C-alpha positions as CSV (number, residue, x, y, z in Angstrom):
1,M,94.1,86.8,80.6
2,K,94.9,89.1,83.5
3,K,92.4,89.6,86.3
4,M,90.8,93.1,86.7
5,K,91.2,94.6,90.2
6,P,91.2,98.1,91.8
7,L,94.3,100.2,91.9
8,S,94.3,100.0,95.7
9,A,95.0,96.2,95.4
10,L,98.4,96.9,93.7
11,L,101.1,96.0,96.2
12,K,104.5,97.7,96.7
13,G,106.8,96.8,93.8
14,E,104.0,95.7,91.5
15,N,103.0,97.4,88.3
16,S,100.0,97.3,86.0
17,V,98.0,99.2,83.4
18,V,94.8,101.3,83.9
19,H,91.8,99.7,82.3
20,N,88.9,102.0,83.4
21,I,87.9,104.8,85.8
22,L,84.7,104.1,87.6
23,T,84.4,107.4,89.6
24,D,82.5,110.5,88.3
25,G,82.6,114.2,88.8
26,A,85.6,116.0,90.3
27,M,87.5,112.9,91.2
28,R,87.3,111.5,87.7
29,R,88.5,114.9,86.3
30,R,91.4,114.9,88.8
31,F,92.5,111.4,87.8
32,Q,92.4,112.5,84.1
33,E,94.5,115.6,84.9
34,L,97.0,113.4,86.7
35,G,97.3,111.2,83.6
36,I,95.3,108.3,85.0
37,V,93.5,107.2,81.9
38,P,93.0,103.8,80.2
39,G,96.3,102.4,78.9
40,T,98.4,104.3,81.5
41,Y,101.2,102.3,83.1
42,V,101.2,102.5,86.9
43,A,103.6,101.2,89.5
44,C,103.1,101.1,93.3
45,L,106.2,102.5,95.0
46,Q,105.3,102.8,98.7
47,E,102.5,102.2,101.2
48,S,101.9,104.4,104.3
49,F,102.5,103.0,107.7
50,F,98.7,102.4,108.3
51,G,98.3,101.2,104.7
52,D,95.5,103.8,103.8
53,I,97.6,105.7,101.3
54,K,99.9,104.4,98.6
55,S,102.3,106.3,96.2
56,Y,102.3,105.4,92.6
57,L,104.6,106.2,89.7
58,I,102.4,107.6,86.9
59,K,104.0,109.1,83.8
60,D,107.3,110.0,85.5
61,A,105.5,111.6,88.5
62,V,105.0,110.1,92.0
63,I,101.4,110.6,93.2
64,A,99.9,109.6,96.6
65,I,96.3,108.4,96.5
66,R,94.1,107.2,99.3
67,N,92.8,103.7,98.9
68,E,89.2,104.8,99.0
69,D,89.9,106.9,95.9
70,A,92.1,104.3,94.2
71,D,89.2,101.8,94.4
72,G,87.6,103.8,91.6
73,V,90.4,103.0,89.2
74,I,90.4,99.5,87.6
75,I,93.7,97.9,86.5
76,Y,94.7,94.7,84.8
């Protein structure tokens, strides 16, 4: 069984699947608009110099997300 962890824990070159979204309100809606919903495949492509932002491949689009926001997305 795979271990659950936040999206922010995904390292460059790794991929996973979204299990759940823990945030509410506008951020949850924004994730859903971007296609970040349970069952979505995500891959970490890059990490910023300071490591506070990562870019992810999500449904053929590259999206940059701050780690504090990515903590609200659970992957496995």
